[in-house]
C-alpha positions as protocol buffer text, in pm:
chain_id: "A"
residue {
  index: 1
  type: MET
  ca { x: 4954 y: 8003 z: -10847 }
}
residue {
  index: 2
  type: PHE
  ca { x: 5161 y: 8265 z: -10598 }
}
residue {
  index: 3
  type: GLY
  ca { x: 5485 y: 8037 z: -10563 }
}
residue {
  index: 4
  type: LYS
  ca { x: 5600 y: 8085 z: -10181 }
}
residue {
  index: 5
  type: VAL
  ca { x: 5399 y: 8384 z: -10135 }
}
residue {
  index: 6
  type: HIS
  ca { x: 5125 y: 8176 z: -9945 }
}
residue {
  index: 7
  type: GLU
  ca { x: 5329 y: 8111 z: -9679 }
}
residue {
  index: 8
  type: TYR
  ca { x: 5369 y: 8455 z: -9518 }
}
residue {
  index: 9
  type: SER
  ca { x: 5148 y: 8538 z: -9283 }
}
residue {
  index: 10
  type: THR
  ca { x: 5058 y: 8887 z: -9465 }
}
residue {
  index: 11
  type: PHE
  ca { x: 4942 y: 8735 z: -9751 }
}
residue {
  index: 12
  type: VAL
  ca { x: 4518 y: 8668 z: -9825 }
}
residue {
  index: 13
  type: CYS
  ca { x: 4385 y: 8544 z: -10075 }
}
residue {
  index: 14
  type: GLU
  ca { x: 3992 y: 8623 z: -10133 }
}
residue {
  index: 15
  type: THR
  ca { x: 3753 y: 8473 z: -10415 }
}
residue {
  index: 16
  type: ASN
  ca { x: 3605 y: 8708 z: -10650 }
}
residue {
  index: 17
  type: PRO
  ca { x: 3343 y: 8833 z: -10626 }
}
residue {
  index: 18
  type: VAL
  ca { x: 3413 y: 8952 z: -10263 }
}
residue {
  index: 19
  type: TYR
  ca { x: 3257 y: 9122 z: -10008 }
}
residue {
  index: 20
  type: LEU
  ca { x: 3455 y: 9353 z: -9753 }
}
residue {
  index: 21
  type: ARG
  ca { x: 3373 y: 9534 z: -9471 }
}
residue {
  index: 22
  type: PHE
  ca { x: 3591 y: 9823 z: -9343 }
}
residue {
  index: 23
  type: ALA
  ca { x: 3549 y: 10046 z: -9031 }
}
residue {
  index: 24
  type: THR
  ca { x: 3709 y: 10354 z: -8907 }
}
residue {
  index: 25
  type: GLY
  ca { x: 3718 y: 10579 z: -8627 }
}
residue {
  index: 26
  type: GLU
  ca { x: 3667 y: 10527 z: -8273 }
}
residue {
  index: 27
  type: GLU
  ca { x: 3358 y: 10512 z: -7987 }
}
residue {
  index: 28
  type: PRO
  ca { x: 3381 y: 10832 z: -7778 }
}
residue {
  index: 29
  type: GLU
  ca { x: 3371 y: 10764 z: -7400 }
}
residue {
  index: 30
  type: THR
  ca { x: 2999 y: 10969 z: -7292 }
}
residue {
  index: 31
  type: GLU
  ca { x: 2780 y: 11096 z: -7531 }
}
residue {
  index: 32
  type: THR
  ca { x: 2780 y: 11460 z: -7413 }
}
residue {
  index: 33
  type: GLU
  ca { x: 3139 y: 11499 z: -7481 }
}
residue {
  index: 34
  type: THR
  ca { x: 3285 y: 11765 z: -7733 }
}
residue {
  index: 35
  type: GLU
  ca { x: 3497 y: 11733 z: -8000 }
}
residue {
  index: 36
  type: THR
  ca { x: 3717 y: 11966 z: -7851 }
}
residue {
  index: 37
  type: GLU
  ca { x: 3719 y: 12074 z: -7495 }
}
residue {
  index: 38
  type: ALA
  ca { x: 3899 y: 12374 z: -7328 }
}
residue {
  index: 39
  type: ASP
  ca { x: 4056 y: 12342 z: -6945 }
}
residue {
  index: 40
  type: THR
  ca { x: 4074 y: 12691 z: -6785 }
}
residue {
  index: 41
  type: GLU
  ca { x: 4356 y: 12741 z: -6511 }
}
residue {
  index: 42
  type: THR
  ca { x: 4400 y: 13027 z: -6297 }
}
residue {
  index: 43
  type: GLU
  ca { x: 4752 y: 13184 z: -6247 }
}
residue {
  index: 44
  type: GLY
  ca { x: 4753 y: 13521 z: -6074 }
}
residue {
  index: 45
  type: ASP
  ca { x: 4549 y: 13758 z: -6204 }
}
residue {
  index: 46
  type: ALA
  ca { x: 4552 y: 13594 z: -6595 }
}
residue {
  index: 47
  type: ASP
  ca { x: 4340 y: 13312 z: -6696 }
}
residue {
  index: 48
  type: ARG
  ca { x: 4530 y: 13030 z: -6952 }
}
residue {
  index: 49
  type: THR
  ca { x: 4303 y: 12810 z: -7162 }
}
residue {
  index: 50
  type: ARG
  ca { x: 4446 y: 12470 z: -7283 }
}
residue {
  index: 51
  type: LEU
  ca { x: 4303 y: 12325 z: -7553 }
}
residue {
  index: 52
  type: LYS
  ca { x: 4199 y: 11966 z: -7549 }
}
residue {
  index: 53
  type: PRO
  ca { x: 4310 y: 11768 z: -7902 }
}
residue {
  index: 54
  type: PRO
  ca { x: 3939 y: 11650 z: -8061 }
}
residue {
  index: 55
  type: ARG
  ca { x: 3833 y: 11363 z: -8000 }
}
residue {
  index: 56
  type: PRO
  ca { x: 3821 y: 11126 z: -8285 }
}
residue {
  index: 57
  type: PRO
  ca { x: 3473 y: 11088 z: -8475 }
}
residue {
  index: 58
  type: PRO
  ca { x: 3247 y: 10775 z: -8430 }
}
residue {
  index: 59
  type: SER
  ca { x: 3299 y: 10446 z: -8532 }
}
residue {
  index: 60
  type: PHE
  ca { x: 3091 y: 10346 z: -8833 }
}
residue {
  index: 61
  type: SER
  ca { x: 3182 y: 10035 z: -9095 }
}
residue {
  index: 62
  type: ARG
  ca { x: 3105 y: 10026 z: -9506 }
}
residue {
  index: 63
  type: THR
  ca { x: 3091 y: 9736 z: -9718 }
}
residue {
  index: 64
  type: PHE
  ca { x: 3229 y: 9682 z: -10042 }
}
residue {
  index: 65
  type: LEU
  ca { x: 3153 y: 9421 z: -10329 }
}
residue {
  index: 66
  type: VAL
  ca { x: 3406 y: 9393 z: -10566 }
}
residue {
  index: 67
  type: SER
  ca { x: 3409 y: 9203 z: -10865 }
}
residue {
  index: 68
  type: SER
  ca { x: 3675 y: 9166 z: -11120 }
}
residue {
  index: 69
  type: GLY
  ca { x: 3409 y: 9260 z: -11411 }
}
residue {
  index: 70
  type: GLN
  ca { x: 3391 y: 8956 z: -11590 }
}
residue {
  index: 71
  type: PRO
  ca { x: 2999 y: 8964 z: -11540 }
}
residue {
  index: 72
  type: LEU
  ca { x: 2982 y: 9299 z: -11654 }
}
residue {
  index: 73
  type: ASP
  ca { x: 3140 y: 9207 z: -11936 }
}
residue {
  index: 74
  type: ASP
  ca { x: 2892 y: 8916 z: -12048 }
}
residue {
  index: 75
  type: MET
  ca { x: 2624 y: 9075 z: -12005 }
}
residue {
  index: 76
  type: TYR
  ca { x: 2728 y: 9344 z: -12201 }
}
residue {
  index: 77
  type: LYS
  ca { x: 2798 y: 9128 z: -12482 }
}
residue {
  index: 78
  type: TYR
  ca { x: 2393 y: 9093 z: -12534 }
}
residue {
  index: 79
  type: VAL
  ca { x: 2263 y: 9421 z: -12520 }
}
residue {
  index: 80
  type: VAL
  ca { x: 2236 y: 9706 z: -12809 }
}
residue {
  index: 81
  type: SER
  ca { x: 2488 y: 9979 z: -12733 }
}
residue {
  index: 82
  type: PRO
  ca { x: 2405 y: 10277 z: -12747 }
}
residue {
  index: 83
  type: PRO
  ca { x: 2163 y: 10319 z: -12569 }
}
residue {
  index: 84
  type: THR
  ca { x: 2259 y: 10106 z: -12268 }
}
residue {
  index: 85
  type: THR
  ca { x: 2613 y: 10156 z: -12142 }
}
residue {
  index: 86
  type: ARG
  ca { x: 2800 y: 9960 z: -11832 }
}
residue {
  index: 87
  type: ILE
  ca { x: 2711 y: 10175 z: -11551 }
}
residue {
  index: 88
  type: ARG
  ca { x: 2349 y: 10101 z: -11616 }
}
residue {
  index: 89
  type: MET
  ca { x: 2377 y: 9725 z: -11649 }
}
residue {
  index: 90
  type: ALA
  ca { x: 2563 y: 9768 z: -11292 }
}
residue {
  index: 91
  type: GLU
  ca { x: 2275 y: 9905 z: -11144 }
}
residue {
  index: 92
  type: ASN
  ca { x: 2030 y: 9674 z: -11316 }
}
residue {
  index: 93
  type: SER
  ca { x: 2212 y: 9415 z: -11168 }
}
residue {
  index: 94
  type: LEU
  ca { x: 2175 y: 9551 z: -10806 }
}
residue {
  index: 95
  type: ARG
  ca { x: 1839 y: 9561 z: -10867 }
}
residue {
  index: 96
  type: TRP
  ca { x: 1776 y: 9267 z: -10986 }
}
residue {
  index: 97
  type: ARG
  ca { x: 1958 y: 9141 z: -10699 }
}
residue {
  index: 98
  type: HIS
  ca { x: 2199 y: 8898 z: -10835 }
}
residue {
  index: 99
  type: MET
  ca { x: 2546 y: 9022 z: -10984 }
}
residue {
  index: 100
  type: ALA
  ca { x: 2605 y: 8725 z: -11256 }
}
residue {
  index: 101
  type: PRO
  ca { x: 2268 y: 8656 z: -11437 }
}
residue {
  index: 102
  type: THR
  ca { x: 2443 y: 8531 z: -11740 }
}
residue {
  index: 103
  type: ALA
  ca { x: 2651 y: 8269 z: -11534 }
}
residue {
  index: 104
  type: PRO
  ca { x: 2655 y: 7935 z: -11611 }
}
residue {
  index: 105
  type: ASP
  ca { x: 2511 y: 7988 z: -11948 }
}
residue {
  index: 106
  type: THR
  ca { x: 2729 y: 8205 z: -12098 }
}
residue {
  index: 107
  type: LEU
  ca { x: 2978 y: 8288 z: -11827 }
}
residue {
  index: 108
  type: TRP
  ca { x: 3175 y: 7956 z: -11671 }
}
residue {
  index: 109
  type: CYS
  ca { x: 3140 y: 7945 z: -11317 }
}
residue {
  index: 110
  type: HIS
  ca { x: 3211 y: 7702 z: -11043 }
}
residue {
  index: 111
  type: PRO
  ca { x: 2841 y: 7459 z: -10979 }
}
residue {
  index: 112
  type: TYR
  ca { x: 2743 y: 7513 z: -10671 }
}
residue {
  index: 113
  type: PHE
  ca { x: 2424 y: 7290 z: -10573 }
}
residue {
  index: 114
  type: ASP
  ca { x: 2292 y: 7421 z: -10233 }
}
residue {
  index: 115
  type: LEU
  ca { x: 2436 y: 7771 z: -10242 }
}
residue {
  index: 116
  type: GLU
  ca { x: 2394 y: 8048 z: -10473 }
}
residue {
  index: 117
  type: PRO
  ca { x: 2698 y: 8346 z: -10359 }
}
residue {
  index: 118
  type: PHE
  ca { x: 2590 y: 8554 z: -10682 }
}
residue {
  index: 119
  type: ILE
  ca { x: 2288 y: 8665 z: -10495 }
}
residue {
  index: 120
  type: LEU
  ca { x: 2297 y: 9001 z: -10323 }
}
residue {
  index: 121
  type: PRO
  ca { x: 2087 y: 8942 z: -9965 }
}
residue {
  index: 122
  type: VAL
  ca { x: 2188 y: 9362 z: -9897 }
}
residue {
  index: 123
  type: THR
  ca { x: 2278 y: 9631 z: -10061 }
}
residue {
  index: 124
  type: PRO
  ca { x: 2670 y: 9698 z: -10023 }
}
residue {
  index: 125
  type: ASP
  ca { x: 2750 y: 10039 z: -9957 }
}
residue {
  index: 126
  type: PHE
  ca { x: 3024 y: 10023 z: -10262 }
}
residue {
  index: 127
  type: TYR
  ca { x: 3011 y: 9844 z: -10569 }
}
residue {
  index: 128
  type: VAL
  ca { x: 3340 y: 9831 z: -10731 }
}
residue {
  index: 129
  type: ILE
  ca { x: 3379 y: 9643 z: -11105 }
}
residue {
  index: 130
  type: GLY
  ca { x: 3732 y: 9636 z: -11204 }
}
residue {
  index: 131
  type: ASN
  ca { x: 3890 y: 9551 z: -11606 }
}
residue {
  index: 132
  type: GLN
  ca { x: 3642 y: 9791 z: -11723 }
}
residue {
  index: 133
  type: PRO
  ca { x: 3729 y: 10054 z: -12059 }
}
residue {
  index: 134
  type: GLU
  ca { x: 3703 y: 10380 z: -11835 }
}
residue {
  index: 135
  type: PHE
  ca { x: 3634 y: 10525 z: -11516 }
}
residue {
  index: 136
  type: SER
  ca { x: 3244 y: 10582 z: -11465 }
}
residue {
  index: 137
  type: THR
  ca { x: 3073 y: 10629 z: -11130 }
}
residue {
  index: 138
  type: GLU
  ca { x: 2694 y: 10666 z: -11024 }
}
residue {
  index: 139
  type: LEU
  ca { x: 2524 y: 10717 z: -10651 }
}
residue {
  index: 140
  type: ILE
  ca { x: 2181 y: 10492 z: -10697 }
}
residue {
  index: 141
  type: GLU
  ca { x: 1917 y: 10460 z: -10364 }
}
residue {
  index: 142
  type: GLU
  ca { x: 1824 y: 10133 z: -10329 }
}
residue {
  index: 143
  type: GLU
  ca { x: 1528 y: 9973 z: -10126 }
}
residue {
  index: 144
  type: ASP
  ca { x: 1682 y: 9768 z: -9934 }
}
residue {
  index: 145
  type: GLY
  ca { x: 1399 y: 9439 z: -9723 }
}
residue {
  index: 146
  type: PHE
  ca { x: 1572 y: 9461 z: -9425 }
}
residue {
  index: 147
  type: GLU
  ca { x: 1723 y: 9731 z: -9376 }
}
residue {
  index: 148
  type: GLY
  ca { x: 1497 y: 9994 z: -9587 }
}
residue {
  index: 149
  type: LYS
  ca { x: 1646 y: 10292 z: -9779 }
}
residue {
  index: 150
  type: ARG
  ca { x: 2017 y: 10249 z: -9859 }
}
residue {
  index: 151
  type: ARG
  ca { x: 2301 y: 10428 z: -10121 }
}
residue {
  index: 152
  type: CYS
  ca { x: 2551 y: 10262 z: -10329 }
}
residue {
  index: 153
  type: ARG
  ca { x: 2786 y: 10424 z: -10476 }
}
residue {
  index: 154
  type: ILE
  ca { x: 2864 y: 10188 z: -10796 }
}
residue {
  index: 155
  type: VAL
  ca { x: 3237 y: 10285 z: -10934 }
}
residue {
  index: 156
  type: LEU
  ca { x: 3350 y: 10137 z: -11258 }
}
residue {
  index: 157
  type: ILE
  ca { x: 3755 y: 10087 z: -11285 }
}
residue {
  index: 158
  type: PRO
  ca { x: 3951 y: 10060 z: -11547 }
}
residue {
  index: 159
  type: GLU
  ca { x: 4227 y: 9837 z: -11581 }
}
residue {
  index: 160
  type: PHE
  ca { x: 4524 y: 9970 z: -11440 }
}
residue {
  index: 161
  type: SER
  ca { x: 4832 y: 9815 z: -11618 }
}
residue {
  index: 162
  type: LYS
  ca { x: 4689 y: 10009 z: -11955 }
}
residue {
  index: 163
  type: THR
  ca { x: 4531 y: 10303 z: -11815 }
}
residue {
  index: 164
  type: GLY
  ca { x: 4729 y: 10392 z: -11479 }
}
residue {
  index: 165
  type: VAL
  ca { x: 4342 y: 10507 z: -11330 }
}
residue {
  index: 166
  type: LEU
  ca { x: 4335 y: 10508 z: -10948 }
}
residue {
  index: 167
  type: VAL
  ca { x: 3972 y: 10534 z: -10781 }
}
residue {
  index: 168
  type: LEU
  ca { x: 3983 y: 10771 z: -10420 }
}
residue {
  index: 169
  type: VAL
  ca { x: 3654 y: 10697 z: -10267 }
}
residue {
  index: 170
  type: ASN
  ca { x: 3538 y: 10888 z: -9949 }
}
residue {
  index: 171
  type: MET
  ca { x: 3376 y: 10624 z: -9672 }
}
residue {
  index: 172
  type: ARG
  ca { x: 3190 y: 10884 z: -9513 }
}
residue {
  index: 173
  type: THR
  ca { x: 3042 y: 11077 z: -9815 }
}
residue {
  index: 174
  type: LEU
  ca { x: 3041 y: 10754 z: -10038 }
}
residue {
  index: 175
  type: GLU
  ca { x: 3212 y: 11021 z: -10295 }
}
residue {
  index: 176
  type: ALA
  ca { x: 3417 y: 10890 z: -10566 }
}
residue {
  index: 177
  type: THR
  ca { x: 3718 y: 11078 z: -10730 }
}
residue {
  index: 178
  type: CYS
  ca { x: 3914 y: 10927 z: -11040 }
}
residue {
  index: 179
  type: THR
  ca { x: 4316 y: 11015 z: -11057 }
}
residue {
  index: 180
  type: ARG
  ca { x: 4565 y: 10894 z: -11333 }
}
residue {
  index: 181
  type: ILE
  ca { x: 4952 y: 10828 z: -11268 }
}
residue {
  index: 182
  type: GLY
  ca { x: 5089 y: 11002 z: -11574 }
}
residue {
  index: 183
  type: THR
  ca { x: 5382 y: 10792 z: -11725 }
}
residue {
  index: 184
  type: LYS
  ca { x: 5487 y: 10774 z: -12091 }
}
residue {
  index: 185
  type: GLY
  ca { x: 5411 y: 10427 z: -12102 }
}
residue {
  index: 186
  type: PHE
  ca { x: 5053 y: 10421 z: -11968 }
}
residue {
  index: 187
  type: ALA
  ca { x: 5008 y: 10766 z: -12200 }
}
residue {
  index: 188
  type: VAL
  ca { x: 5043 y: 10518 z: -12442 }
}
residue {
  index: 189
  type: LYS
  ca { x: 4863 y: 10208 z: -12382 }
}
residue {
  index: 190
  type: GLU
  ca { x: 4617 y: 10444 z: -12289 }
}
residue {
  index: 191
  type: LYS
  ca { x: 4568 y: 10630 z: -12568 }
}
residue {
  index: 192
  type: LYS
  ca { x: 4530 y: 10283 z: -12789 }
}
residue {
  index: 193
  type: ALA
  ca { x: 4283 y: 10136 z: -12538 }
}
residue {
  index: 194
  type: GLN
  ca { x: 4064 y: 10455 z: -12617 }
}
residue {
  index: 195
  type: GLU
  ca { x: 4126 y: 10438 z: -12990 }
}
residue {
  index: 196
  type: LEU
  ca { x: 3952 y: 10085 z: -12983 }
}
residue {
  index: 197
  type: ALA
  ca { x: 3694 y: 10168 z: -12725 }
}
residue {
  index: 198
  type: GLU
  ca { x: 3610 y: 10434 z: -13028 }
}
residue {
  index: 199
  type: GLN
  ca { x: 3642 y: 10187 z: -13270 }
}
residue {
  index: 200
  type: ARG
  ca { x: 3404 y: 9929 z: -13112 }
}
residue {
  index: 201
  type: ARG
  ca { x: 3156 y: 10167 z: -13024 }
}
residue {
  index: 202
  type: ARG
  ca { x: 3145 y: 10293 z: -13390 }
}
residue {
  index: 203
  type: GLU
  ca { x: 3104 y: 9944 z: -13519 }
}
residue {
  index: 204
  type: LYS
  ca { x: 2830 y: 9885 z: -13268 }
}
residue {
  index: 205
  type: GLU
  ca { x: 2658 y: 10186 z: -13401 }
}
residue {
  index: 206
  type: GLN
  ca { x: 2679 y: 10063 z: -13748 }
}
residue {
  index: 207
  type: GLU
  ca { x: 2537 y: 9772 z: -13646 }
}
residue {
  index: 208
  type: VAL
  ca { x: 2217 y: 9936 z: -13528 }
}
residue {
  index: 209
  type: LYS
  ca { x: 2188 y: 10127 z: -13799 }
}
residue {
  index: 210
  type: ASP
  ca { x: 2223 y: 9819 z: -14037 }
}
residue {
  index: 211
  type: GLN
  ca { x: 1952 y: 9638 z: -13806 }
}
residue {
  index: 212
  type: THR
  ca { x: 1698 y: 9966 z: -13816 }
}
residue {
  index: 213
  type: GLU
  ca { x: 1709 y: 10130 z: -14168 }
}
residue {
  index: 214
  type: PRO
  ca { x: 1492 y: 9937 z: -14413 }
}
residue {
  index: 215
  type: ARG
  ca { x: 1672 y: 9786 z: -14673 }
}
residue {
  index: 216
  type: GLU
  ca { x: 1596 y: 9893 z: -15023 }
}
residue {
  index: 217
  type: PRO
  ca { x: 1499 y: 9594 z: -15267 }
}
residue {
  index: 218
  type: PRO
  ca { x: 1720 y: 9480 z: -15561 }
}
residue {
  index: 219
  type: ARG
  ca { x: 1752 y: 9668 z: -15849 }
}
residue {
  index: 220
  type: LYS
  ca { x: 1651 y: 9489 z: -16180 }
}
residue {
  index: 221
  type: THR
  ca { x: 1883 y: 9550 z: -16475 }
}
residue {
  index: 222
  type: GLN
  ca { x: 1697 y: 9764 z: -16751 }
}
residue {
  index: 223
  type: ILE
  ca { x: 1762 y: 9561 z: -17089 }
}
residue {
  index: 224
  type: PRO
  ca { x: 1746 y: 9788 z: -17402 }
}
residue {
  index: 225
  type: GLU
  ca { x: 1505 y: 9748 z: -17631 }
}
residue {
  index: 226
  type: ALA
  ca { x: 1706 y: 9687 z: -17936 }
}
residue {
  index: 227
  type: LEU
  ca { x: 1917 y: 9383 z: -17746 }
}
residue {
  index: 228
  type: LEU
  ca { x: 1620 y: 9204 z: -17709 }
}
residue {
  index: 229
  type: ASP
  ca { x: 1520 y: 9212 z: -18099 }
}
residue {
  index: 230
  type: ASP
  ca { x: 1873 y: 9109 z: -18181 }
}
residue {
  index: 231
  type: GLU
  ca { x: 1962 y: 8715 z: -18202 }
}
residue {
  index: 232
  type: ILE
  ca { x: 2167 y: 8546 z: -18014 }
}
residue {
  index: 233
  type: ASP
  ca { x: 2452 y: 8338 z: -18254 }
}
């Protein structure tokens, strides 16, 4: 699939979906050390203070659960929208502890007999879903049976080739910001994608309206009495 790229040691394949863990920072040498220390040296009558560089923050790690978006797209086909949104469906799958509840019924996947890879045993720090119509994010607090309450940042990322949108996350605060690469090609594709999404939204609203509004019975055609008396040749 990737040609000779797989021969390079720097090329790493991942599954879809995939769990990733990132660590940052370094452990301090002692617990009593502060971020910035000062040493004082005396030269004659003058004191000279030399500041040491601040020590790096303590290390920590974050877990990322990343999917290319097919499970969410398939679930979204069978709900009424509005009021259901994609970000709400992603949150529900996290609370259900299953990220692909429609597989393999309506979403194709490889058959598994001894292992269910879509069950979520723990709450990730970031739940990232790609190839979505637009950027959306929400920070939720999930009850984790192993570690108590955990916070999770859900991030829906639009398709980069059509929108030029990148999402930056802060691993310490779990914040997510959206940035856009402004090029002419991306702008045209983004406008078309927005128009298509708006058209689909209006079609969905019309379908819901047709289903909820009572239909009027067909009207009977009134035939004038004068015509009823006439003989038909």
